[in-house]
C-alpha positions in Angstrom: 79.2 -3.3 204.1 77.3 -5.4 201.5 74.2 -5.2 203.6 74.4 -1.4 203.7 74.8 -1.2 199.9 71.8 -3.5 199.4 69.7 -1.3 201.7 70.7 1.8 199.9 69.7 0.2 196.5 66.2 -0.8 197.7 63.6 1.1 195.7 61.7 3.9 197.3 58.0 4.4 196.3 54.8 6.0 197.3 51.1 5.0 196.6 48.0 6.9 197.4 44.4 5.6 196.9 40.9 6.8 197.5 37.4 5.2 197.5 35.3 8.2 196.7 33.7 11.3 198.1 30.1 11.1 199.6 28.9 9.6 202.8 30.5 6.3 203.9 28.4 4.5 206.5 30.3 3.5 209.6 29.2 -0.1 209.2 31.2 -0.2 205.9 34.3 1.6 207.2 36.3 -1.5 208.1 35.7 -3.1 204.7 36.7 0.1 202.9 39.9 0.5 204.9 40.8 -3.1 204.2 40.2 -2.6 200.4 42.4 0.5 200.4 45.2 -1.2 202.3 45.1 -4.2 199.9 45.2 -1.9 196.9 48.3 -0.1 198.4 50.0 -3.5 198.9 49.2 -4.6 195.4 50.8 -1.5 193.9 53.8 -1.8 196.3 54.4 -5.4 195.1 54.8 -4.1 191.6 57.0 -1.1 192.5 59.4 -3.2 194.5 60.2 -5.4 191.5 63.2 -4.4 189.4 61.0 -4.1 186.3 58.0 -2.6 188.2 56.5 0.4 186.4 54.2 3.0 187.8 51.5 2.3 185.2 51.4 -1.4 186.2 51.2 -0.4 189.9 48.3 1.9 189.3 46.5 -0.8 187.3 47.2 -3.4 190.0 45.8 -1.2 192.8 42.6 -0.3 190.9 42.1 -4.0 190.0 41.8 -4.6 193.8 39.3 -1.8 194.2 37.3 -2.9 191.2 37.0 -6.4 192.5 35.9 -5.3 196.0 32.1 -5.2 196.2 32.1 -2.2 198.6 33.3 0.3 196.1 31.5 1.9 193.2 33.8 0.5 190.5 33.7 -2.9 188.9 31.8 -5.3 191.1 29.3 -3.5 193.3 28.9 -0.6 190.9 25.9 1.6 190.7 23.3 0.5 188.1 22.0 2.4 185.1 18.3 3.1 184.8 18.0 -0.2 182.9 19.6 -2.1 185.8 23.0 -2.7 184.1 26.6 -1.9 184.9 28.5 0.4 182.5 32.0 1.3 183.6 34.3 4.3 183.1 38.1 4.2 183.7 41.2 6.0 182.7 45.0 6.0 183.4 47.7 8.4 182.6 51.5 8.2 182.4 53.3 11.3 183.8 56.5 10.8 181.9 55.1 10.5 178.3 51.7 12.2 178.9 50.0 9.2 177.3 46.4 8.6 178.3 44.0 5.7 177.9 40.3 5.5 178.8 37.1 3.7 178.3 33.6 5.0 178.9 30.2 3.3 179.5 31.8 0.0 178.7 29.4 -2.9 179.4 30.1 -6.5 180.3 33.7 -6.1 181.5 34.9 -7.1 185.0 37.9 -4.7 185.1 37.6 -1.5 182.9 41.0 -0.4 184.1 42.6 -3.3 182.2 41.2 -2.1 178.9 42.2 1.6 179.6 45.7 0.5 180.5 46.0 -1.6 177.3 44.9 1.4 175.3 47.7 3.5 176.9 50.3 0.8 176.4 49.4 0.5 172.7 50.2 4.2 172.3 53.7 3.7 173.9 54.6 1.1 171.2 56.2 2.7 168.2 55.1 0.2 165.6 51.7 0.6 164.0 49.9 -0.9 161.0 49.7 1.4 157.9 50.6 4.4 160.2 47.3 4.3 161.9 47.2 6.2 165.2 46.2 3.9 168.1 43.0 5.0 169.9 43.2 6.5 173.3 39.5 6.6 174.3 36.9 4.0 173.4 33.3 3.8 174.5 30.4 1.3 174.8 30.3 -1.8 172.7 33.2 -0.6 170.6 35.4 -0.6 173.7 34.3 -4.1 174.6 34.8 -5.4 171.1 38.3 -3.9 171.0 39.2 -5.5 174.4 37.9 -8.9 173.1 40.0 -8.6 170.0 43.1 -8.0 172.1 42.4 -10.9 174.4 42.1 -8.6 177.4 38.7 -9.9 178.6 37.6 -13.5 178.9 35.2 -15.1 176.5 32.2 -14.5 178.8 28.8 -13.2 177.8 27.7 -9.9 179.0 25.0 -11.7 181.0 27.6 -13.8 182.8 29.7 -10.7 183.6 26.7 -8.6 184.7 25.7 -11.4 187.1 29.1 -11.0 188.8 29.2 -7.2 188.6 25.7 -6.6 190.0 25.6 -7.2 193.8 22.4 -7.8 195.7 22.9 -4.6 197.6 23.0 -2.5 194.3 20.1 -4.4 192.9 18.1 -3.5 196.0 19.1 0.1 195.7 18.1 0.1 192.0 14.7 -1.4 192.8 14.1 1.3 195.5 15.1 4.1 193.2 12.9 2.8 190.5 9.9 2.7 192.9 10.6 6.2 194.1 10.8 7.5 190.5 7.6 5.7 189.5 5.8 7.3 192.5 7.1 10.7 191.7 6.2 10.4 188.0 2.7 9.3 189.0 2.3 12.2 191.4 3.6 14.6 188.7 1.0 13.2 186.2 -1.8 13.7 188.7 -0.6 17.1 189.7 -0.2 18.2 186.1 -3.8 17.0 185.3 -5.2 18.8 188.3 -3.3 22.0 187.5 -4.6 21.8 183.9 -8.2 21.4 185.1 -7.9 24.4 187.4 -6.3 26.6 184.8 -8.9 25.6 182.2 -11.7 26.3 184.7 -10.3 29.7 185.6 -10.0 30.5 182.0 -13.6 29.7 181.3 -14.7 31.7 184.2 -12.7 34.7 183.2 -13.6 34.3 179.5 -10.0 33.8 178.5 -8.7 31.1 176.1 -5.7 29.2 177.3 -3.3 28.1 174.5 -1.0 25.1 174.5 1.8 27.1 176.1 -0.4 29.4 178.2 0.1 27.7 181.6 3.2 27.4 183.7 4.9 24.0 183.7 5.0 22.3 187.0 7.6 19.9 188.0 8.5 17.9 191.0 11.8 16.5 192.2 13.0 14.4 194.9 16.3 14.1 196.6 16.9 10.5 197.8 18.9 10.3 201.0 21.1 7.3 201.0 23.4 6.3 203.8 25.9 4.6 201.5 27.0 6.9 198.8 30.3 6.5 197.0 31.8 7.4 193.7 35.0 7.0 191.6 38.0 5.2 193.0 41.5 6.6 192.2 45.2 5.8 192.6 48.5 7.8 192.3 51.9 6.1 192.3 55.4 7.4 192.3 58.4 5.1 191.8 62.0 5.4 192.9 63.1 7.3 189.8 60.4 9.9 190.2 58.1 8.5 187.5 54.4 9.2 188.3 51.1 7.7 187.1 47.5 8.0 188.1 44.2 6.3 187.3 40.5 6.3 188.1 37.6 3.9 187.8 33.9 4.2 188.4 30.5 2.7 187.9 29.1 6.2 187.6 26.1 7.7 189.3 23.1 5.6 190.3 20.2 5.4 187.8 22.3 7.1 185.1 21.1 7.1 181.5 22.7 4.3 179.5 25.7 5.5 177.6 26.5 8.3 180.0 30.3 8.8 180.2 31.4 10.1 183.6 34.3 11.8 185.3 36.5 8.8 185.6 37.0 8.5 181.9 37.4 12.1 180.9 40.8 13.5 179.9 42.1 16.0 182.4 39.2 15.5 184.8 39.3 12.1 186.4 43.1 11.7 186.7 46.3 13.5 185.8 50.0 12.9 186.1 53.0 14.9 185.0 56.8 14.9 185.5 57.1 18.5 184.3 55.7 21.8 185.2 53.9 24.0 182.6 57.2 25.7 181.7 59.2 22.4 181.2 61.0 22.3 184.6 60.9 19.1 186.6 57.9 18.8 188.7 56.4 15.5 189.8 52.7 15.5 190.6 49.6 13.4 190.2 45.9 13.7 191.1 42.6 12.0 190.9 39.1 13.3 191.5 35.7 12.1 192.6 32.2 13.5 193.1 29.8 15.5 191.0 31.2 14.6 187.7 29.4 17.1 185.4 30.9 20.0 187.4 34.4 18.5 187.9 34.6 17.7 184.2 33.9 21.3 183.1 36.9 22.5 185.0 39.3 19.7 184.1 39.7 19.3 187.8 42.6 16.8 188.0 44.7 18.7 185.5 43.9 22.1 187.1 44.9 20.8 190.5 48.3 19.7 189.2 48.9 22.9 187.3 48.0 25.1 190.3 50.3 23.1 192.5 53.3 23.6 190.1 52.6 27.3 189.4 51.7 28.5 193.0 54.5 26.4 194.6 52.3 26.4 197.8 51.9 22.6 198.0 49.2 20.2 196.8 46.8 20.9 199.7 46.3 24.5 198.7 45.8 23.5 195.0 43.2 20.9 196.0 41.2 23.3 198.2 41.2 26.0 195.4 39.8 23.5 192.9 37.2 22.1 195.3 36.1 25.6 196.2 35.5 26.5 192.5 33.5 23.3 192.1 31.4 24.0 195.1 30.6 27.5 193.9 29.5 26.1 190.6 27.4 23.4 192.3 25.7 26.0 194.5 24.4 27.8 191.5 22.8 24.8 190.0 21.5 22.5 192.7 22.0 21.0 196.2 24.5 18.3 195.3 28.0 19.5 196.1 30.0 16.4 197.0 33.5 16.4 195.5 37.0 15.3 196.5 40.5 15.5 195.1 43.5 13.4 196.1 47.0 14.7 195.0 50.6 13.6 195.5 53.5 15.9 194.8 57.0 14.4 195.0 60.4 16.1 195.5 62.6 15.6 192.4 64.9 12.6 193.0 68.4 13.5 194.1 71.6 11.6 193.2 75.0 11.6 194.7 78.1 11.1 192.5 78.2 7.5 191.3 74.6 6.7 192.4 71.3 6.8 190.6 68.7 9.3 191.4 66.3 8.2 194.1 62.9 9.5 195.4 63.3 11.1 198.8 60.1 12.7 199.9 56.5 13.3 198.9 53.5 15.4 200.0 50.0 13.9 200.0 46.9 16.0 200.2 43.1 15.4 200.0 40.4 18.1 200.0 36.7 17.3 200.0 33.3 19.0 200.3 31.4 15.8 201.0 30.5 14.3 204.4 33.4 11.9 204.1 36.3 10.8 201.9 38.1 7.5 202.0 41.9 7.8 201.6 44.8 5.4 202.0 48.5 5.6 201.4 51.7 3.5 201.7 55.4 4.5 201.3 58.6 2.5 201.2 59.5 4.0 204.6 56.3 2.5 206.2 55.8 -0.9 207.7 52.1 -1.0 206.8 49.7 1.1 204.7 47.5 3.6 206.4 43.8 4.0 205.5 40.9 6.0 207.0 37.5 7.4 206.2 38.0 11.2 206.6 34.9 12.8 208.2 34.2 16.4 207.4 34.6 18.5 210.6 33.0 21.6 209.2 29.3 22.5 209.5 27.3 19.3 210.0 24.1 20.6 208.2 25.9 21.7 205.1 29.6 20.5 205.0 32.2 23.0 203.9 35.6 22.1 202.6 37.8 20.0 204.8 41.3 18.6 204.0 44.1 16.4 205.0 47.8 16.8 204.2 51.1 15.1 205.2 54.7 15.1 204.1 56.4 11.7 204.0 60.1 11.3 204.2 60.8 8.1 202.2 64.5 8.0 203.3 63.5 7.3 206.9 63.2 3.7 207.9 
């Protein structure tokens, strides 16, 4: 009888993670699946503790992904045009609505730690002179704040950058720099030749050509890379139905220094809520990845969660609708249309007389317009985490929107 009671009191939980939308080379698939499984286990280790909180679980999972050199977050991140790592990260608590984020933070191993500390400061009631704690810090200011709080070690940015910059990303950066240099050289030669021809034609026709008289010519190049990844993200739900989500990223390759991307933006990189838009209980969390500038404009993570609660048609439908709107926006502006959303919706915990409420079931959904999307998950009813690189089964030449969805009964053992 005692054993049955102990089994009934064991906490239920669910963790979902992703390693970005893009194209994941088959040669890296094993390493990425391993990273996702380890991230799930790290979150589970927190959630199975009596004092384990969703926020801490999200942070623990993203720490694993940031430390893995195969993801574009923390170690192994894309480099800026200056060859440096500048990280974006955010985390959100669904119960309080509190949010913490850092953008373009340099010289930090784990940006999610700084974002999580910003959030936790907001949850503390005490403040000096009534000053409102910051929720979003960027650049050197974010790094200085983290140092003042003892969050990061007393390492120089040079030392940290040496650890963050992997040889693979350095090689990519060198290749991109060479391509850009060649294209700029070609553009200069082309512009000079065009100017010469226009001037010659003007002389022959007796027309004077002013400074703005000719058409501007430009060239562009799309670099095909067989190893493209973006933001990593995590959603966790605990036994009581509390939800939290987070995201972290090194940003796009060759980005301008100081650029703040999707992973740091409120409502865009991640979202978590325990209530629907009209105040009724509704547990949902989401995190996004892909073409940041387009996903940011539509507050993609928040929009997905709101659609899921209003439409009551499940998280998969909401994910697909948001990705479809992003793709339509992308198609109007350029060829890049890679985007993905991971969402988790949980049934409200039920309680019998004399027992505490307990999480019973969740729905997980992922929608993506990229060639592939790395997703993993782990629930208290499962023996081991599941992780896979989802391959887009739609048109091979121009991938459409593909998706994955599953309902997990956490009461089953």
